[in-house]
MARRO-301959 format. One record per residue (C-alpha): residue number from 0; x, y negated, z negated. Coordinates in Angstrom, 1 decimal. Each point is the difference from the previous one (the first is absolute). Layout:
% MARRO-301959
[NUM,[X,Y,Z]],
...
% end
This chain:
% MARRO-301959
[0,[-2.9,-7.8,38.2]],
[1,[-1.1,0.4,-3.2]],
[2,[1.2,-1.6,-3.0]],
[3,[1.8,2.9,-2.5]],
[4,[-1.5,-0.6,-3.4]],
[5,[2.0,1.0,-2.9]],
[6,[-1.1,0.7,-3.5]],
[7,[1.5,-2.1,-2.7]],
[8,[2.1,2.1,-2.2]],
[9,[0.2,0.4,-3.9]],
[10,[3.2,0.5,-0.7]],
[11,[0.3,2.1,-2.6]],
[12,[1.3,-0.9,-3.8]],
[13,[-1.4,2.2,-1.7]],
[14,[0.7,4.0,0.9]],
[15,[-1.8,3.2,-1.9]],
[16,[3.0,0.8,-1.3]],
[17,[0.0,-3.3,-2.4]],
[18,[-0.6,0.6,-3.4]],
[19,[-3.4,-1.7,-1.3]],
[20,[2.7,-2.0,-2.5]],
[21,[2.6,-1.3,3.0]],
[22,[-3.5,-1.1,2.3]],
[23,[-1.3,-1.8,-3.1]],
[24,[2.9,-1.8,-0.9]],
[25,[0.6,-1.9,3.5]],
[26,[-3.5,0.2,1.2]],
[27,[-2.4,-0.8,-2.9]],
[28,[-2.3,-1.4,2.1]],
[29,[-1.1,3.9,1.2]],
[30,[-1.6,0.2,-3.5]],
[31,[-3.5,-0.4,1.4]],
[32,[0.9,3.4,2.6]],
[33,[0.6,2.0,-3.2]],
[34,[-3.3,-1.2,-1.4]],
[35,[-2.1,0.4,2.8]],
[36,[1.1,3.5,0.7]],
[37,[-0.5,0.8,-4.2]],
[38,[3.9,0.3,-0.5]],
[39,[1.1,-1.8,-3.1]],
[40,[3.2,2.1,0.6]],
[41,[2.4,-2.9,-0.4]],
[42,[-1.4,-0.4,-3.8]],
[43,[1.9,3.9,-0.3]],
[44,[3.0,1.0,-1.6]],
[45,[0.5,2.0,3.0]],
[46,[-0.1,-2.8,2.2]],
[47,[3.6,-0.5,0.1]],
[48,[0.6,3.8,1.3]],
[49,[-3.4,0.2,2.0]],
[50,[0.0,-0.7,4.0]],
[51,[-3.0,-1.7,1.8]],
[52,[0.2,3.7,1.9]],
[53,[-0.6,1.8,-3.1]],
[54,[-2.4,-2.3,-1.7]],
[55,[-2.4,0.0,3.2]],
[56,[-0.1,3.8,0.1]],
[57,[-0.7,0.0,-3.4]],
[58,[-2.8,-1.8,0.2]],
[59,[-1.4,1.4,3.1]],
[60,[1.0,-3.4,2.7]],
[61,[1.3,0.3,3.2]],
[62,[3.7,-0.9,-0.7]],
[63,[0.0,-1.7,3.6]],
[64,[-2.9,-2.3,-0.5]],
[65,[1.5,-0.7,-3.8]],
[66,[3.3,-1.3,1.2]],
[67,[-1.8,-2.0,2.7]],
[68,[-2.6,-1.7,-2.3]],
[69,[3.4,-0.8,-2.3]],
[70,[1.6,-1.4,2.6]],
[71,[-2.3,-2.3,1.4]],
[72,[-0.7,-1.2,-3.6]],
[73,[3.8,-0.4,-0.7]],
[74,[0.3,-2.5,3.7]],
[75,[-2.4,-2.5,-2.6]],
[76,[1.2,-2.6,-1.2]],
[77,[0.9,0.4,-3.9]],
[78,[-2.7,-1.2,-2.7]],
[79,[1.4,-2.9,-1.7]],
% end
């Protein structure tokens, strides 16, 4: 009898519809992901209004992959 293996699902905390401002307020530890992708959107005036999806599209980044990256970083403990 085979054991059923399941992947541990990462609970989605960040969605593509959240604004940059909202993400940075809740999960400041994701800054490294933005910088790695050459996105300084979190410091932009439009950060309060632009969604993660809009920013990713504008920068030519795959939305799904980017959101997954953000969620992995958000799952890490906040730096003190």
